[in-house]
C-alpha positions in Angstrom: 131.9 85.5 123.6 128.2 85.7 122.6 128.9 89.0 120.8 131.7 87.4 118.8 129.5 84.4 117.8 126.7 86.8 116.8 129.1 88.9 114.7 130.6 85.8 113.0 127.1 84.5 112.3 126.1 87.9 110.7 129.3 87.9 108.6 128.7 84.3 107.4 125.1 85.1 106.6 126.1 88.1 104.5 128.9 86.2 102.8 126.5 83.4 101.8 124.0 86.0 100.6 126.6 87.7 98.4 127.8 84.4 97.0 124.2 83.2 96.3 123.2 86.6 94.8 126.3 87.6 92.8 127.9 84.2 91.7 127.1 83.0 88.2 124.2 80.9 89.4 122.8 83.8 91.3 123.2 86.3 88.5 121.3 84.1 86.1 118.7 83.1 88.6 118.0 86.7 89.7 117.3 87.8 86.1 114.1 85.7 86.2 111.0 87.6 87.5 109.2 86.5 90.7 107.8 87.7 93.9 109.9 89.5 96.5 111.8 87.2 98.9 114.2 87.6 101.8 118.0 86.9 101.6 118.8 83.2 102.1 115.4 82.1 103.4 113.8 83.4 100.2 110.0 82.5 100.1 109.7 80.3 103.1 107.2 82.8 104.5 104.8 82.1 101.6 104.7 78.3 102.0 105.9 76.9 105.3 103.0 78.3 107.4 100.2 78.1 104.9 97.3 75.6 104.8 97.0 73.3 101.7 94.1 75.4 100.5 96.2 78.6 100.8 99.1 76.9 99.0 96.9 76.3 96.0 95.7 79.9 96.0 99.3 81.1 96.1 100.2 78.8 93.2 97.3 80.0 91.1 98.0 83.7 91.9 101.7 83.3 90.9 100.6 81.4 87.7 98.2 84.2 86.8 100.8 86.9 87.5 103.9 85.4 85.8 104.4 83.3 82.7 107.7 82.3 84.3 108.8 82.9 87.9 111.4 82.1 90.4 111.2 81.0 94.1 114.0 80.0 96.5 114.6 78.9 100.0 118.1 78.4 101.5 120.1 76.4 98.9 117.1 75.4 96.7 116.2 77.5 93.7 113.1 76.8 91.6 111.9 78.2 88.3 108.3 77.6 87.3 107.7 77.6 83.5 104.5 77.3 81.5 105.2 78.5 77.9 105.0 75.5 75.5 108.4 76.4 73.9 110.0 76.2 77.4 108.2 73.0 78.3 109.3 71.4 75.1 112.9 72.2 75.8 112.7 70.2 79.1 110.3 67.5 78.2 111.6 66.3 74.8 115.2 66.1 75.9 116.8 63.0 77.5 119.2 65.3 79.3 116.5 66.5 81.8 114.8 63.4 82.9 116.0 63.5 86.5 113.3 64.2 89.1 114.0 67.0 91.5 114.5 66.8 95.3 110.8 67.5 95.7 110.2 63.8 95.0 112.5 62.8 97.9 109.6 63.1 100.3 107.9 60.3 98.3 110.7 57.9 98.8 109.8 56.6 102.2 106.6 55.3 100.5 107.4 54.7 96.8 111.2 54.2 97.2 112.8 54.6 93.8 110.2 53.1 91.5 109.3 54.3 88.0 107.9 57.7 89.3 110.9 58.7 91.4 113.9 57.0 89.9 116.3 58.3 87.3 119.2 57.2 85.2 119.9 53.6 84.4 117.4 52.3 86.9 114.6 54.3 85.3 115.5 53.1 81.8 115.6 49.4 83.0 112.2 49.6 84.7 110.6 51.5 81.8 111.8 48.8 79.5 110.4 46.0 81.7 107.0 47.6 82.2 106.3 49.0 78.8 104.9 45.7 77.3 102.2 45.8 80.0 100.5 48.6 78.1 100.8 47.2 74.6 97.6 47.5 72.6 96.9 43.7 72.6 97.2 43.6 76.4 95.0 46.7 76.8 92.3 44.8 74.8 92.2 42.2 77.6 92.3 44.9 80.3 89.2 46.5 78.8 87.1 43.5 79.6 87.9 44.1 83.3 87.3 47.8 83.1 83.9 47.3 81.5 83.0 44.7 84.3 84.0 47.2 86.9 82.0 49.9 85.2 78.9 47.6 85.2 79.5 46.8 88.9 79.6 50.5 89.7 76.4 51.2 87.9 74.7 48.2 89.5 75.7 49.5 92.9 73.9 52.8 92.2 70.8 51.0 90.8 70.7 48.8 93.9 70.2 51.9 96.1 67.0 52.6 94.2 65.7 55.8 92.7 67.7 59.1 92.7 71.0 58.8 94.5 73.4 61.5 95.6 77.1 60.6 95.8 80.2 62.3 96.8 82.2 61.4 93.7 85.6 61.2 95.4 85.2 58.2 97.7 82.7 56.6 95.3 84.9 56.6 92.2 88.2 55.9 94.0 86.8 52.6 95.3 86.2 51.5 91.7 89.4 52.8 90.2 91.3 51.0 92.9 89.5 47.8 92.0 90.2 48.4 88.3 94.0 48.9 88.7 94.4 46.0 91.1 92.5 43.5 88.8 94.2 44.7 85.6 97.7 45.6 86.4 98.1 43.4 89.4 95.8 40.5 88.5 94.2 40.5 91.9 90.5 41.1 92.6 89.5 43.2 95.6 85.9 42.1 95.7 85.0 40.9 99.1 87.9 42.4 101.0 85.6 44.8 102.9 87.2 47.7 104.7 90.8 46.6 103.7 90.8 48.8 100.6 89.0 51.6 102.4 91.9 51.8 104.9 94.4 51.8 102.0 92.6 54.7 100.3 92.5 56.7 103.5 96.2 56.1 104.0 96.9 57.3 100.5 95.1 60.6 101.3 96.9 61.0 104.7 100.3 60.2 103.2 99.7 62.9 100.5 99.1 65.4 103.3 102.3 64.4 105.1 104.4 64.6 101.9 103.1 68.1 101.0 103.7 69.3 104.6 107.3 68.0 104.5 108.1 69.5 101.0 106.9 72.9 102.1 109.3 72.9 105.1 112.9 72.4 103.9 114.3 71.8 107.4 112.2 68.6 107.5 114.2 67.1 104.7 116.5 65.9 107.5 115.0 62.6 108.6 116.1 63.0 112.2 114.3 66.3 112.6 111.2 65.1 110.6 110.8 61.9 112.7 110.8 64.0 115.9 107.8 66.0 114.7 104.2 64.9 115.2 103.8 64.5 111.5 106.9 62.5 111.2 105.8 60.2 114.1 102.6 59.6 112.2 104.2 58.6 109.0 105.4 55.0 110.0 101.8 54.1 111.0 100.5 55.3 107.6 103.3 53.5 105.7 102.4 50.3 107.6 98.9 50.4 106.2 100.1 51.1 102.6 102.8 48.4 102.8 100.4 45.7 104.1 98.1 46.4 101.2 100.7 46.0 98.5 102.4 43.0 100.2 99.0 41.2 100.2 98.6 41.9 96.5 102.1 40.5 95.7 101.7 37.5 98.0 98.4 36.5 96.4 99.8 36.8 92.8 102.9 34.8 93.8 100.7 32.2 95.4 98.7 31.9 92.1 101.9 31.1 90.2 102.9 28.6 92.9 99.6 26.8 92.5 100.0 26.6 88.7 103.6 25.5 89.0 104.7 28.6 87.2 103.2 27.5 83.9 101.6 30.9 83.3 105.0 32.6 83.7 106.7 30.1 81.4 104.2 31.0 78.6 104.0 34.7 79.3 106.0 35.8 76.3 103.8 33.7 74.1 100.7 35.4 75.6 99.2 32.0 76.4 96.5 31.9 79.1 96.4 28.8 81.2 93.1 27.1 82.0 93.3 27.3 85.7 89.6 26.5 86.4 90.6 23.6 88.6 92.4 25.8 91.0 89.9 26.6 93.8 89.2 30.3 94.3 90.8 31.6 91.1 89.5 32.8 87.8 91.0 32.7 84.4 94.0 35.0 84.7 95.1 37.6 82.2 98.6 39.0 81.8 99.2 41.6 84.5 102.0 44.1 85.0 102.8 42.2 88.3 103.5 39.1 86.3 106.2 40.8 84.3 107.8 41.9 87.6 107.6 38.5 89.1 109.1 36.9 86.0 111.9 39.5 86.0 112.7 38.6 89.6 112.9 34.9 88.8 115.3 35.8 86.0 117.5 37.7 88.6 116.7 41.2 87.2 114.6 42.4 90.1 114.5 41.9 93.9 111.4 41.5 96.0 112.0 45.1 97.1 112.1 46.2 93.5 108.7 44.6 92.9 107.2 46.2 95.9 108.2 49.7 95.0 106.7 49.4 91.5 103.5 47.9 92.9 103.3 50.8 95.4 103.8 53.3 92.6 101.3 51.9 90.1 98.5 51.1 92.6 98.7 54.7 93.9 99.1 56.4 90.5 96.8 54.1 88.7 93.8 54.7 90.9 94.1 58.2 92.5 94.8 60.3 89.4 92.1 58.5 87.4 89.5 58.9 90.2 90.1 62.6 90.4 90.0 63.0 86.6 86.6 61.2 86.6 85.3 63.4 89.5 86.0 66.6 87.5 84.8 65.2 84.2 81.4 64.0 85.7 81.0 67.2 87.6 81.5 69.2 84.4 78.9 67.1 82.5 76.5 67.5 85.4 76.8 71.3 85.1 76.5 71.3 81.3 73.3 69.5 80.4 73.5 70.1 76.7 77.0 68.5 76.5 75.9 65.6 78.7 72.9 64.9 76.5 75.1 64.8 73.4 77.5 62.4 75.1 74.5 60.2 76.1 73.2 60.1 72.5 76.6 59.0 71.3 76.9 56.3 74.0 73.3 55.1 73.3 74.0 54.8 69.6 77.1 52.7 70.3 75.3 50.6 72.8 72.5 49.8 70.4 74.9 48.8 67.7 76.6 46.4 70.1 73.5 44.8 71.7 73.8 46.9 74.9 77.5 45.9 75.4 80.8 47.8 75.4 83.9 46.5 73.7 87.4 47.8 73.0 86.2 48.9 69.5 83.0 50.6 70.8 85.1 52.6 73.4 87.2 53.8 70.5 84.0 54.9 68.7 83.1 57.6 71.2 84.9 60.6 69.9 82.7 63.2 71.6 83.1 61.6 75.0 86.8 61.5 74.4 86.9 65.2 73.6 84.9 65.9 76.9 87.5 63.9 78.9 90.4 65.7 77.2 88.8 69.1 77.9 88.2 68.1 81.6 91.8 67.2 81.8 92.8 70.5 80.4 90.8 72.4 83.0 91.6 70.0 85.9 94.8 68.0 85.2 95.2 65.4 87.9 99.0 65.9 87.8 99.1 69.7 87.7 102.9 70.0 87.7 106.1 68.1 87.1 109.4 68.8 88.7 112.8 68.2 87.1 116.4 69.3 88.0 118.8 70.7 85.4 122.2 69.1 85.3 123.5 71.9 83.1 122.6 75.5 82.0 119.4 75.5 79.9 118.5 78.1 77.4 114.7 78.8 77.5 112.7 81.2 75.3 113.7 84.3 77.3 116.0 83.2 80.1 119.1 81.1 80.7 118.4 78.7 83.6 121.5 77.9 85.8 122.6 74.3 86.4 121.2 72.7 89.5 117.9 74.5 89.3 114.6 72.8 90.1 112.4 73.4 87.1 108.7 73.1 87.8 106.6 72.4 84.6 103.4 74.2 85.3 100.8 72.0 83.5 97.8 73.8 85.1 99.3 77.1 83.9 99.8 76.1 80.3 96.4 74.5 80.1 94.7 77.8 81.0 97.0 80.2 79.1 94.8 82.5 77.1 97.5 82.8 74.4 96.8 79.2 73.5 93.3 78.6 74.8 90.8 81.4 74.1 88.3 81.8 77.0 90.3 79.2 79.0 87.8 79.0 81.8 85.0 77.7 79.5 84.3 74.0 79.2 84.3 73.4 75.4 85.0 69.9 74.2 85.2 71.1 70.6 88.6 72.6 71.3 89.7 69.0 70.5 88.1 68.7 67.1 90.8 67.7 64.5 90.7 71.0 62.8 91.2 72.9 66.1 94.1 70.6 67.2 96.0 70.9 63.9 97.8 74.2 64.5 98.0 74.1 68.3 101.4 73.9 69.9 102.0 70.2 70.8 103.3 71.2 74.3 100.3 73.4 75.2 98.4 70.3 76.3 100.3 67.8 78.4 98.0 66.1 81.0 100.1 62.9 80.7 103.4 64.8 80.4 105.3 64.3 77.2 108.7 63.1 75.8 110.7 60.1 77.1 109.2 60.3 80.7 105.6 60.6 79.6 102.9 58.6 81.4 103.3 55.0 80.6 99.6 54.3 81.4 97.9 57.1 79.5 96.1 54.9 77.0 94.9 52.7 79.9 93.6 55.7 81.8 91.7 57.0 78.8 90.1 53.6 78.2 89.2 53.4 81.9 87.6 56.8 82.0 85.6 56.1 78.9 84.4 52.7 80.2 83.3 54.0 83.6 81.6 57.2 82.3 79.8 55.3 79.5 77.8 53.1 81.8 77.0 55.9 84.2 75.8 58.3 81.6 73.9 55.5 79.7 71.9 54.7 82.8 71.7 58.0 84.7 71.1 61.7 84.2 73.6 63.7 86.1 72.7 66.9 88.0 75.1 68.9 90.2 74.7 69.2 94.0 78.0 71.0 94.6 79.2 73.4 91.9 82.7 73.7 90.6 82.7 77.5 91.1 82.5 76.8 94.8 85.3 74.2 94.7 88.1 74.6 97.2 91.2 73.0 95.7 94.2 72.2 97.8 97.9 71.6 97.2 98.3 67.9 97.2 100.0 65.1 95.2 97.2 65.3 92.7 94.6 68.0 92.1 92.1 67.4 94.8 89.0 69.2 96.3 88.8 70.0 100.0 85.1 69.9 99.9 82.7 67.2 98.7 82.0 66.9 94.9 78.4 65.6 95.1 76.4 64.7 92.0 72.8 63.5 91.8 72.3 60.3 89.7 68.7 60.1 88.3 67.8 56.8 86.6 67.2 57.3 82.9 64.2 55.0 83.2 62.5 57.3 85.7 62.2 60.2 83.2 
């Protein structure tokens, strides 16, 4: 009996292999280069038993070795692309906006919000949320971003003298404050360890998600929840959910106290004078207000609001914090570039009586080029994953339908065919004359096309505001060097080791 079952299993295994290898999908897929894999299980051995640091190394090694490569495991086939022509085919089309199954591991947390949803739901949410990032609204957000930047600088000055900070926890605290007060209309000042627990939970949830994605058998919820990592997930989700539920409850309570007057006037962009309401400040339009209004009009449920708040609070603080970490570390290591940035900031400050405004932030072209170059070298979102619903003709290969296509942002940003000496930090790459003839899809830190990052202008303004006050008030010197950085596979590009920078008060030199 056992021999018969074994024989049948071998026959089934071989039949599946022949179908996968020699059917139309298999013939197209196997034309694409890539590392050697085993029948059926493919490249599981490369990923399932590797640490997050090892995963990153494998990813970079494959990127260096291939301009396009394939990987597979069981029924999942993946093609990683980095040539701008290929990226353009996927990104500019409305046919390829569906996220791949890789994002399924995010759904216990983010459900099907703007990041993970597709089809009609994605279109509806995008339409509701787009007005939040209109230029006129961003002008009001900038006031809060500048206030948060000043608060961050004051916290360093309060410690006195030269201060050494690990940038990751330091900056993420302030970017979380910024996204909550702008997009959510809620201040986190005075909440103590509440936001610290949330940030820790975000980090832990990221580790859980990567662990699950790299092990296809854990896609099954029953199996996953029996594992130690799966049993840990509900505890982490509880922390994340409590945080966002508190934010939503506070904003709803504000509208209750004002009898909904602010929501009634929201489309006229009228700000109510709510000074008489104890414990509140004058409110500005927030993304959360648009969601609450949509729910009162029957367009969204409470669950819909929650998944968008979960999505935006996570994406709006974590990606920006890591981008700032890398940008400040690069300036700390390049004193000549840092000094030039400081001279530019000082000039703008002097012209505006020591204050920053929306206009003055726009008058910092060299700082902006530094940020763009930092995002080229260290894009917070270093890949995007889509699934093809039809065969796709790329530059050199025909990709079969049903393939996961990984858009390798890190790879295209360091491709020497488009970026000479790609490892060198050179902000002048983004001078107008150098941009003019560059392939538009060779630089995509905020993605591109119909699913580009809805908050990219907000993110740039936030980074400018926060960096401006720091560099105006402090000289930056490296403690940990980027050459020693140990990056790990995570939801965003993240360092395993500290990223410490020394802040020396300008007045002390």
